[in-house]
N, C-alpha and C positions, 0 to 999 in steps of 0.2 A: 504493500499500499504506500503510495507516494504521499509525503507530507505536503501540506499547503505551503506555498512559498509566495513572497510579495516581491515585485520588481523594484520597489523603492522602500528604504527602511522607514521613511516618514509615513507611508501609507497606513500600516497598522496603528501607528500612534494617532493619526488623524481620525481613523475609524473609532478608536476607543475614547478620543478626547471628549466628545459631547457628554457621554455617560459618566466619564470621570469628573467633569466639571459639575454636572448635576449632583453627583454623590457628594462632592466636596462642599458645594454651596448649601445644599438642603439637608444633609445628614451629618458629615463630619464636622463642619464648622459650628452648627447649632449644638452638637453634642459636646464639642470642646468648650464652647462658650458657656453651657449649662454647668459643666464641671468646674470651670473657673469661678462662676458666679456662686456656686455652692459653698466656696471657701471664703466667701465675703459676706459682710452684713451692711445693708444699706440703711441710711437714716430714714425717718418718717416722711421727709419731703423729697427724697430721691436726689439730693444734691451732693452727697458724699458717700463713699463706701470705705469700709474698714476690713482689713484681712483678719479673719478670725480662725483660719485653719479648719479643724474638724468639729468646731463647736456647733454648727448647724446640724451635723450628723448626730452628735451626742444628744442634743436637745430632741431631735426627731425620735431616736430610739428610747427616749424616756417619756414619750408622749403616749398615753393610753389610747387616745382617739386615733393615733396613726395606726396602731395594731388592730383596732376595731375596723378601720378602713381596709387594711390589708386582708383581714378575714372576710370582710364583705366582698372584696374584689375576687378572692379565690372562689367563694361560693357562687357569685355571679358568673365568673368566667367559665368555670367548669360546667355550670348549669346550662349556659348558653351553648357551649361547644357540644355537650352530649345531646341535648334536645334538638339542636339544629341538625346535627349529623344523622340522628335516628330518624327525624321526620323526612329529611332529604332522601335517605336511603329507602324509606317506605314509598315515597312518591316516585322515585326512580324505578322501583319494582313495578309499580302500577303503570307507569308510563310505558314500560317494556311490553305490557300486555295490551295496551290500547292499539287498535288497528285502524278503525274509522275515526277521523278527527284527531288523530295523535299529534299532528303538528300544532293545532289550535291549543290542545291540552298543554303541550310543552311550553308554548309561548306564554300562556297565562301564568305558568309556574315560574318562568324566568323574569317576568315583569317586575316583581317587587325588588329585585337587585338594583333596578335603575332609580328607586326612590332614595332620596337623601336621608340619612339617619334622623335629622331634625323633623322632617316630614313624617317619617315612620313613627316617631315618638308622639307627634301631635295626633296622628290618626288613632293610635292606640289609646291615647289619653282621652279622646272623645268617646271611644268605645267603652272604656272602663271607668270613666268618671262616675262617682257614686250618685251624682245629681241628675245628670242628663245622659249618661252612657247607656247604650242599648244592651250591651253585655252585662253591665252592672245591674240593670233592672231584671235581667234574665236570672242572674245569681241571686238576687233578692227574692224572686218569685220561687226559687228552688230552696229557700230558707238559709242561704249562705250570707252571712254578715260581712259584706264586702266594703272596705273603706280604706283605700290607699293613702288617703290624706292623713289618717291617724294611726293606721296599723303598719308597722314596719314590715312585717312578713308579706302583706298584701302589696305594698309598694315594691318590694323586691321582685315578687312574681310578675308585677306589671312591667317593670323595666326588662326583666328576663324575656318575656313574651315578645315585646316589641323588638328587642335586639335579635332575638331567635328568628322572628318572621323576616327581618331584614336579610339574614344570612342564609336562610334555607335555599334560596334560588342558586346562590353560588355553589353550595354543596351539591345540589341537584345536578347541575351541569356536569360536575366531575364524576359523580356516581353513575350517571346515565352513560357518559362517555366510556367509563371503565366497564360497565355491564355489556355495552355494545362491542367491546374489544374482546370479550370472553369467547373462546373457541366453541362454536355451536355443537361441534361434533362431541365434545366432552359431555355436554348436557344431554344430547341425544343418546349417547351410550349409557349413561346413567338411567335415562328414562326406560330404555330397553331392558335394563337389568332389574327394573321394578321400582326404582327410587321415585317417591312422590315429589311434588313441586317444592314443598318445605325442606325435605331432605336434600334435594338437588341444590337449593339456594345455599344452606348452611355448610354443606360438604364440598361444594365445587365453586359456586359463584362468589360467596363471601370471602373465602381464603384468597381467591385471586384478586379481590379488591383491597387486600391489605396495603399495598403501596399507596393507593389512593386514600384509604381511610387514615393512614399515618400522616400523609401530607395535609389532609384537611384538619386533622387534630391540631397540628402546629398552627396552621393558618387561622383556625377558629379561636385558639387561645390568644394569638396575637391580636386578632380583630376585637375580642372581648376586652382585652387589656387597654387598647389604644383608640379604637375607632368607634366606641360607643359613647364618647363624651356627649355628642349631640342628642342622643337618646335620653341620657340622664338629665341633661340641662333643660330639654324641652318638657320633660314629664314631672320630675320631682325636685330638681335643683339640690339633689343630695339628701332630701328629706324622706319621711318626716324625721326630724332630728338630723342625724347623720347616718341613718340606716342604709341609704343607697348612695352614700358618698364614696364611690370607688376611688382607687388611687389616682387615676388620671383626672377625675373631677376635683379631687383634694388639691392637686397641683395647681389647678386654675383657681380654686376658691381661696387658697392661702396667698397665692401670688398676685392675682388681679383684684380680688376683693379685699382680702386682709392686708395686701401690699407688703407681705413679708417675702420678698423676692429671694433672699438667701435660702430660707427654708423650702420654698417652692422649688428652687433649683436642686437643692439636696434630695428632695423627694423625687424629681424626675431622674436623677442619677440612680437612686435606689430602684426605682421602677424599671429602668433599662437593665440593671443588673438582675433583678428578680425575673424578668422575662428571659434574659440570657440563660440563667440557671435553669429555669423550667424547660427551655428548648434543649439544653445540654442533656437534662435528665431524660427527656423524651427520646433523643437520639441514642442515648446509651442503653436504655432499658426497653423502651417501647419498640424501637426499631429492630430488636432481636427477634420479635415475633412476626416481623414483616418478611414475606416470601417474594422476592423480586423475580 
């Protein structure tokens, strides 16, 4: 096999330069700036800064509310990832069985991914608002005392549902593509041997989807940690109390509302490190069960 070669040494650099510039400007530089700012303390008027070393991190890890926020983030993130992936897999299985009108069915399932997180939050807020929400009135008719404005558990379920609904379409696309790539002869051979649809799915299709499932697990956790700020801000603003104030929202709350930029920057650094540790754990332990 011949290796790719370029006629001019500047050509590969030129091809890589746009992506490298984007990565530097929008990822590396902000991360370095956050790390530098986490070592400083700014006065109340934003006129001067003082280098305080690790003081922001020490104060952070002595704050009980921060650990409560971290626990809420883990509950929220894993709930979103598990529910979104399970729902998308179920819908992908149904989409595989649809013959007439399959294109329309799949299109409707993909549409929610085009909705902005803030819009998704507002839509579900209207549906689940205890005063005017259609679903809230349905729950009340079933005897369920639903009030996310006062009940922390209800508020958490509300934001989980909104964030999950937004992410199902993304997972659906990958699961559907993965199922369509499964060799049909394997399924037909299992059917000839007498295996039912349920057994064929769990013994043949689902194991072959393990690379897709692992990829989506990583992506969904990163999504829940970082891309759900709009959902939280539109629906609960971290309330009631601080029950839905996940880490990414607490960074905003402390930095832009509380004007404690040093503590906010320290939180963003810890958040990046936490997501990095979770990703490493997934690649080290979960990936061992993946069959490529």
